[in-house]
C-alpha positions as CSV (number, residue, x, y, z in Angstrom):
1,X,67.1,101.1,146.3
2,X,63.7,99.3,146.0
3,X,62.8,95.8,147.3
4,X,59.7,93.4,145.7
5,X,57.8,91.6,148.2
6,X,55.4,89.3,147.8
7,X,52.0,87.8,149.6
8,X,50.6,84.8,149.6
9,X,46.8,84.7,150.2
10,X,43.0,84.5,149.2
11,X,40.5,86.9,148.6
12,X,36.7,85.9,148.0
13,X,35.6,86.2,144.4
14,X,33.9,89.0,144.5
15,X,36.3,90.5,146.0
16,X,38.6,89.7,143.0
17,X,36.4,91.6,140.1
18,X,37.2,94.9,142.1
19,X,41.2,95.1,141.4
20,X,40.2,95.7,137.9
21,X,39.4,99.4,139.6
22,X,43.0,99.2,141.1
23,X,44.8,99.5,137.6
24,X,47.0,102.4,138.3
25,X,48.6,101.0,141.3
26,X,52.2,99.9,141.9
27,X,51.0,96.0,142.5
28,X,50.8,93.0,140.3
29,X,49.0,89.9,141.0
30,X,48.2,86.1,139.7
31,X,45.7,83.8,140.2
32,X,46.8,80.8,141.3
33,X,43.9,78.6,142.2
34,X,40.1,79.2,142.7
35,X,36.9,77.3,144.4
36,X,32.9,78.5,144.3
37,X,33.9,80.8,146.9
38,X,37.8,82.0,147.7
39,X,40.4,82.7,144.8
40,X,44.0,81.7,145.6
41,X,46.5,84.5,144.5
42,X,50.0,85.9,144.6
43,X,50.1,89.5,144.9
44,X,54.1,91.4,143.9
45,X,54.5,95.3,144.8
46,X,57.2,97.2,145.9
47,X,58.3,98.0,149.8
48,X,57.8,101.8,149.0
49,X,53.9,101.1,148.2
50,X,53.8,98.3,150.4
51,X,51.6,99.9,153.1
52,X,49.3,101.1,150.2
53,X,48.8,98.0,148.9
54,X,48.2,96.6,152.0
55,X,45.1,99.1,153.0
56,X,43.7,98.1,149.2
57,X,43.8,94.7,150.5
58,X,42.3,94.7,153.2
59,X,39.3,95.9,152.1
60,X,39.1,93.8,149.9
61,X,39.1,91.8,153.0
62,X,42.3,89.6,151.9
63,X,43.3,86.7,154.0
64,X,46.9,86.6,153.8
65,X,48.8,82.7,153.8
66,X,52.3,83.0,156.4
67,X,55.1,81.4,154.0
68,X,56.5,78.9,156.4
69,X,60.1,78.8,156.6
70,X,62.6,76.8,155.1
71,X,66.3,75.5,155.8
72,X,67.6,76.3,151.9
73,X,70.8,74.4,152.3
74,X,68.5,71.7,153.2
75,X,66.3,71.4,150.2
76,X,69.2,72.2,148.3
77,X,71.0,68.8,149.5
78,X,67.4,67.0,149.3
79,X,67.0,67.8,146.0
80,X,70.5,68.4,144.8
81,X,69.6,65.6,141.9
82,X,66.2,66.9,141.2
83,X,68.1,69.6,140.2
84,X,70.8,68.5,138.3
85,X,68.4,67.0,136.0
86,X,66.6,69.7,135.2
87,X,69.5,71.3,134.6
88,X,70.6,69.0,132.2
89,X,67.0,68.9,130.8
90,X,67.1,72.7,130.2
91,X,70.8,73.3,129.1
92,X,70.1,70.3,126.6
93,X,66.9,71.8,125.3
94,X,68.6,75.1,125.1
95,X,71.0,73.9,123.1
96,X,68.8,72.5,120.4
97,X,66.9,76.2,120.6
98,X,70.1,77.4,120.2
99,X,71.0,75.9,117.0
100,X,67.4,76.6,115.3
101,X,68.1,79.7,113.3
102,X,70.8,77.2,111.3
103,X,67.5,74.8,110.5
104,X,65.1,74.7,108.0
105,X,61.7,72.7,108.0
106,X,60.1,71.6,104.7
107,X,57.2,69.2,104.1
108,X,57.9,68.4,107.9
109,X,61.7,67.5,107.1
110,X,64.2,69.1,108.6
111,X,67.0,70.7,106.6
112,X,70.5,72.1,107.9
113,X,73.3,73.7,105.5
114,X,76.7,74.2,106.8
115,X,80.3,73.1,106.3
116,X,81.7,70.7,108.5
117,X,85.8,69.9,108.0
118,X,86.6,66.9,105.5
119,X,88.5,64.2,108.4
120,X,85.7,65.4,111.1
121,X,83.1,64.4,108.8
122,X,82.7,60.7,109.3
123,X,82.5,61.3,113.4
124,X,79.5,64.4,112.6
125,X,77.6,61.7,110.8
126,X,77.6,59.2,113.7
127,X,76.7,61.6,116.1
128,X,73.1,61.8,115.2
129,X,71.1,58.5,116.5
130,X,67.6,59.5,113.8
131,X,67.3,58.5,110.2
132,X,69.4,61.5,108.5
133,X,70.2,61.5,105.0
134,X,73.3,63.2,104.0
135,X,74.1,65.5,101.0
136,X,78.3,65.7,100.6
137,X,79.5,67.6,98.4
138,X,83.3,69.8,97.9
139,X,83.0,73.7,98.1
140,X,84.3,73.5,94.2
141,X,81.3,72.1,93.2
142,X,79.3,74.9,94.3
143,X,81.3,77.9,93.5
144,X,78.7,80.7,94.0
145,X,78.5,79.6,98.0
146,X,81.2,81.2,100.0
147,X,83.2,79.0,101.8
148,X,84.5,79.9,105.3
149,X,88.8,79.7,106.0
150,X,90.5,77.7,108.8
151,X,93.6,78.6,109.3
152,X,96.4,76.3,109.4
153,X,99.6,77.6,110.9
154,X,102.8,75.9,112.5
155,X,104.1,77.0,116.7
156,X,105.7,80.4,115.0
157,X,103.2,81.2,113.1
158,X,100.5,80.9,114.7
159,X,99.8,83.8,117.1
160,X,100.1,86.5,114.4
161,X,96.6,85.4,113.0
162,X,95.9,87.7,114.8
163,X,97.1,90.8,113.1
164,X,95.7,88.8,109.7
165,X,92.3,89.0,111.2
166,X,92.5,92.8,111.7
167,X,92.5,92.6,108.0
168,X,90.8,90.1,106.9
169,X,90.8,86.1,106.5
170,X,91.4,84.5,103.7
171,X,89.3,83.2,100.8
172,X,88.9,79.6,100.8
173,X,91.9,77.7,99.2
174,X,93.7,81.4,98.4
175,X,97.0,82.2,99.6
176,X,97.9,82.1,103.9
177,X,100.2,85.1,104.4
178,X,100.6,84.3,107.8
179,X,104.0,82.9,107.5
180,X,105.2,85.4,105.4
181,X,103.6,88.2,107.8
182,X,105.2,86.5,110.8
183,X,108.3,86.5,109.2
184,X,108.7,90.2,107.7
185,X,107.1,91.5,111.1
186,X,110.3,89.8,113.4
187,X,112.4,91.3,110.5
188,X,111.4,94.5,110.7
189,X,110.3,94.5,114.4
190,X,114.1,93.2,115.4
191,X,115.6,95.7,113.1
192,X,114.1,98.8,114.3
193,X,114.3,97.9,118.3
194,X,117.2,96.2,118.4
195,X,119.4,95.7,121.7
196,X,120.0,92.5,123.1
197,X,118.4,93.0,126.7
198,X,115.3,94.6,126.1
199,X,114.8,92.1,123.6
200,X,115.6,89.0,126.4
201,X,113.2,90.7,128.9
202,X,110.3,90.9,125.8
203,X,111.0,87.3,124.7
204,X,110.7,86.1,128.7
205,X,107.7,87.7,129.2
206,X,106.1,86.9,125.6
207,X,106.9,83.0,126.0
208,X,105.5,83.6,129.9
209,X,101.5,84.4,128.8
210,X,101.4,82.9,125.6
211,X,98.8,80.8,126.3
212,X,96.8,83.4,127.9
213,X,96.9,85.9,124.3
214,X,98.3,85.9,121.0
215,X,99.6,88.9,121.8
216,X,101.9,87.8,123.9
217,X,102.9,85.2,121.6
218,X,103.7,87.9,118.8
219,X,106.0,90.1,121.7
220,X,107.9,86.4,122.9
221,X,109.1,85.9,118.6
222,X,109.7,89.7,118.0
223,X,112.1,89.5,121.1
224,X,113.8,87.2,120.0
225,X,114.4,88.9,117.0
226,X,115.3,91.9,118.5
227,X,117.9,90.4,120.9
228,X,119.6,88.5,117.6
229,X,119.8,92.4,116.1
230,X,120.8,93.3,119.4
231,X,123.3,91.5,119.8
232,X,124.6,92.6,116.7
233,X,124.7,96.4,117.0
234,X,126.2,95.8,120.2
235,X,123.5,97.1,122.7
236,X,122.6,95.5,126.4
237,X,120.2,97.4,128.0
238,X,121.9,101.1,126.7
239,X,125.3,100.1,127.0
240,X,126.9,100.3,123.8
241,X,130.2,99.0,124.6
242,X,129.2,96.3,126.4
243,X,129.9,93.6,123.8
244,X,132.8,94.7,122.2
245,X,134.8,92.2,123.1
246,X,132.5,89.5,122.3
247,X,132.2,91.0,118.9
248,X,136.6,91.4,118.4
249,X,136.9,87.8,119.3
250,X,134.0,86.1,117.3
251,X,134.4,88.9,113.8
252,X,138.0,90.0,114.6
253,X,136.5,93.5,114.4
254,X,138.4,96.6,116.3
255,X,135.3,98.0,118.2
256,X,131.4,96.3,117.1
257,X,130.6,94.8,114.8
258,X,128.3,97.6,113.6
259,X,128.0,101.6,115.5
260,X,124.3,102.2,115.1
261,X,125.7,105.9,116.8
262,X,128.7,106.2,114.3
263,X,128.0,108.9,111.7
264,X,129.0,106.6,109.0
265,X,126.1,104.4,109.9
266,X,123.4,106.6,109.2
267,X,123.6,106.6,105.6
268,X,124.5,102.9,105.4
269,X,120.9,102.4,108.1
270,X,118.9,104.4,105.3
271,X,120.2,102.6,102.5
272,X,119.8,99.4,103.9
273,X,116.6,100.2,104.9
274,X,115.5,101.1,101.2
275,X,117.1,98.0,100.1
276,X,115.3,95.4,103.0
277,X,112.2,97.8,100.9
278,X,113.1,96.9,97.3
279,X,113.4,93.2,98.4
280,X,110.1,93.0,100.2
281,X,108.2,94.7,97.4
282,X,109.7,92.3,94.6
283,X,108.9,89.3,97.1
284,X,105.4,90.6,97.1
285,X,104.9,90.9,93.6
286,X,105.9,87.3,92.8
287,X,103.8,86.3,95.1
288,X,101.0,88.2,93.6
289,X,101.8,86.4,89.9
290,X,102.1,83.3,91.5
291,X,98.9,83.8,93.3
292,X,96.8,85.5,90.0
293,X,97.8,82.2,88.0
294,X,96.9,79.7,90.5
295,X,93.3,81.6,89.9
296,X,93.8,82.3,86.4
297,X,93.4,85.7,86.2
298,X,96.3,85.7,83.4
299,X,95.9,89.7,82.7
300,X,96.1,90.7,86.5
301,X,99.2,88.9,86.4
302,X,101.2,89.9,83.5
303,X,100.2,93.4,83.0
304,X,99.4,95.3,85.9
305,X,101.9,97.2,88.5
306,X,102.2,93.7,91.0
307,X,102.8,91.6,87.7
308,X,104.9,90.8,85.4
309,X,105.2,94.3,83.9
310,X,105.8,95.5,87.3
311,X,108.5,93.0,88.4
312,X,110.1,94.1,85.0
313,X,109.7,98.0,85.4
314,X,110.7,97.6,89.3
315,X,113.5,95.4,89.3
316,X,115.0,96.6,86.2
317,X,115.1,100.5,87.8
318,X,117.0,98.6,91.0
319,X,119.1,96.4,88.5
320,X,120.2,100.0,87.1
321,X,120.5,101.6,89.9
322,X,123.1,98.9,91.4
323,X,124.7,98.2,88.7
324,X,125.8,102.3,88.1
325,X,126.4,102.8,91.6
326,X,128.2,99.7,93.3
327,X,130.2,98.2,89.5
328,X,130.6,101.6,87.6
329,X,128.4,99.9,84.5
330,X,125.5,101.5,82.8
331,X,122.5,99.6,81.5
332,X,120.8,102.6,79.8
333,X,120.4,101.5,76.8
334,X,117.7,101.6,73.9
335,X,117.0,98.4,74.7
336,X,116.9,98.6,78.4
337,X,114.5,102.0,77.5
338,X,112.4,100.3,75.0
339,X,111.8,96.7,77.8
340,X,112.4,97.6,81.3
341,X,110.3,101.8,80.7
342,X,108.1,101.7,77.7
343,X,107.1,98.3,77.9
344,X,105.9,98.3,81.1
345,X,104.8,101.5,81.3
346,X,102.0,100.5,77.9
347,X,101.0,97.6,80.3
348,X,100.0,100.1,82.8
349,X,98.3,102.3,80.5
350,X,96.5,99.4,79.1
351,X,95.9,97.2,81.6
352,X,92.2,96.6,81.2
353,X,92.4,96.2,77.3
354,X,94.5,93.8,77.3
355,X,93.4,91.8,80.6
356,X,90.3,91.6,78.3
357,X,91.9,90.9,75.2
358,X,94.1,87.5,77.1
359,X,90.4,86.8,78.9
360,X,88.7,86.6,75.7
361,X,85.7,89.6,76.6
362,X,85.2,92.6,75.0
363,X,88.5,94.9,74.1
364,X,86.4,98.3,73.7
365,X,86.4,99.8,77.6
366,X,83.5,100.6,78.7
367,X,83.4,104.6,79.2
368,X,84.9,104.5,75.5
369,X,88.7,104.8,74.3
370,X,88.9,108.4,75.0
371,X,87.4,108.4,78.4
372,X,89.2,105.6,79.7
373,X,93.0,106.8,77.9
374,X,92.2,109.9,80.8
375,X,91.8,108.1,83.5
376,X,94.7,105.9,82.4
377,X,96.9,108.8,82.6
378,X,96.5,109.8,85.9
379,X,96.0,106.1,87.2
380,X,99.6,105.2,85.4
381,X,100.4,108.8,87.3
382,X,99.7,106.9,90.8
383,X,101.3,104.1,89.8
384,X,104.5,105.5,89.5
385,X,104.4,107.5,92.4
386,X,103.2,104.3,94.7
387,X,106.8,103.2,93.4
388,X,108.3,106.1,94.9
389,X,106.3,106.5,98.2
390,X,106.4,102.6,98.8
391,X,110.3,102.6,98.6
392,X,110.4,105.6,100.7
393,X,108.6,104.4,103.7
394,X,110.8,102.1,104.5
395,X,113.3,104.3,105.3
396,X,111.2,104.5,108.6
397,X,113.8,101.3,109.6
398,X,116.7,102.7,109.6
399,X,115.4,106.3,110.9
400,X,113.5,103.5,113.9
401,X,117.4,102.4,114.6
402,X,118.7,105.7,114.9
403,X,115.9,107.1,117.1
404,X,116.1,103.3,119.4
405,X,119.6,104.3,119.8
406,X,119.3,108.3,120.6
407,X,116.4,107.4,123.6
408,X,119.0,105.0,125.0
409,X,121.3,108.1,124.6
410,X,119.3,110.1,126.9
411,X,118.6,107.3,129.4
412,X,122.1,106.5,129.5
413,X,123.0,110.4,129.9
414,X,120.7,110.4,132.9
415,X,121.8,107.8,134.8
416,X,125.2,109.6,134.6
417,X,123.3,112.2,136.1
418,X,122.1,111.0,138.5
419,X,124.6,109.1,140.4
420,X,123.4,107.2,143.3
421,X,120.0,107.4,141.9
422,X,121.2,105.7,138.6
423,X,120.0,102.1,138.9
424,X,116.5,103.1,139.2
425,X,116.7,105.6,135.9
426,X,118.1,102.7,133.9
427,X,115.2,100.3,135.2
428,X,112.7,103.2,134.5
429,X,114.5,104.6,131.2
430,X,114.3,101.3,129.9
431,X,111.1,99.7,130.8
432,X,109.8,103.8,129.4
433,X,112.0,102.9,126.2
434,X,110.3,99.5,126.1
435,X,106.4,100.3,126.7
436,X,106.5,103.7,124.3
437,X,108.7,102.6,121.5
438,X,108.1,99.4,121.2
439,X,104.2,100.4,120.9
440,X,105.4,102.6,118.5
441,X,107.4,100.5,116.7
442,X,105.0,97.2,116.7
443,X,102.3,100.0,114.6
444,X,104.8,101.2,112.9
445,X,105.5,97.3,111.2
446,X,102.0,96.5,111.1
447,X,101.8,99.8,108.9
448,X,104.0,98.2,107.0
449,X,102.8,94.8,106.4
450,X,99.3,96.2,105.9
451,X,99.9,98.8,103.6
452,X,103.2,98.6,101.7
453,X,103.2,94.7,101.5
454,X,99.3,93.2,101.8
455,X,98.3,95.5,99.1
456,X,100.4,94.5,97.0
457,X,99.4,90.8,97.0
458,X,96.3,89.8,99.3
459,X,92.7,90.7,98.4
460,X,91.4,89.2,101.4
461,X,87.5,88.8,101.5
462,X,87.2,85.4,103.4
463,X,85.3,84.5,106.5
464,X,86.4,82.6,109.4
465,X,85.6,78.8,110.1
466,X,83.9,78.6,113.5
467,X,82.0,75.5,114.6
468,X,78.3,75.5,115.5
469,X,78.6,75.0,119.3
470,X,75.9,75.0,121.8
471,X,78.4,78.1,123.1
472,X,78.4,80.1,120.1
473,X,75.0,79.1,118.3
474,X,73.7,82.2,120.3
């Protein structure tokens, strides 16, 4: 590692002119002062070339000036106030300099455009101690200008802004799905990772470190729902019979309220998972309809697969299946086929012309009727396939319930096989399941949120409101 060496001194004026001959040498110099006979200067070189540099300047009749030794701590103490003043001045100038990218100058007047929160407007105006003219407008008055969004959520939903930001911020005055996401994420994760003991551990860790990162806040909340469903499943750190007496006294059952590992429970779990998915699909469609009407997008609200036509189609088929399965009543008749099947399919097929008609635009498609019909047929097949795959995608909820129970069964089997080392195996096994499966279930739940729910009702496209300060202006 090389070290820089500094040296002060003077050379005759004639010798200083000769330094141009040593342009390729490894040193730099700077003129500090000059008289008629001498030039005072500073030389900076590397210790690797120190001897060579010294020889060069010796030939130029360089006269070194010894740098007096000083007590740095004493200097800092003596000039502490002056240093603080300099630092304050530099910090203030740096803050002003960082604001330059946000300021334009016209006719010797500084112009600053930006967004201020409405409840902070008067406080913002009071910060200026010079003559300033304010032109305040509501974002609705300038529709071409994209207004940033500031999320406002309660204590429960606030940590889930982390996941929402990963997908995209909502546009200004658009629907903020953070609360809906928080509720559904906790619900789905709790079902898939139902264990009272492990849930309480996740909740304790999450709430303990919540102030450090929003991710811990999420862990704390899903830990609560995991423990709730773990109580109903009767599972505590893999012990499936520990809560049986409580279940028997509270619910009047023979063993436990719901035995995940029972053969009869498999179909209940899978059908229940699809039912949860169906409810969530209908809910997200309803949110989309409400949001479309808010933005006066009447065509999308009525004719799209996530609009009223989609609710009639998907909800009608579900109603027919439930009616036939549970009550033995068939709803299949000409009226059903016409209203629930044919009419929505026509809406899906002719969505663009119908939307144009409702919104008073040209009905004829841009690519002509032939090309439009051909393309719409393929899009219709994709819509129908999407309804099926979205519904089946929720099977993973029931599948992970069985997966979690199966992994804990393996852990408990190893505990019995290891004898005296059983407690250690039990602890390590639970930690392994909480780490590995907790991560997998968390990712799968996030996938359901993004691909099965957000895709139906949420467009994102907003930008986050971030105040300009000395730290953020860079």
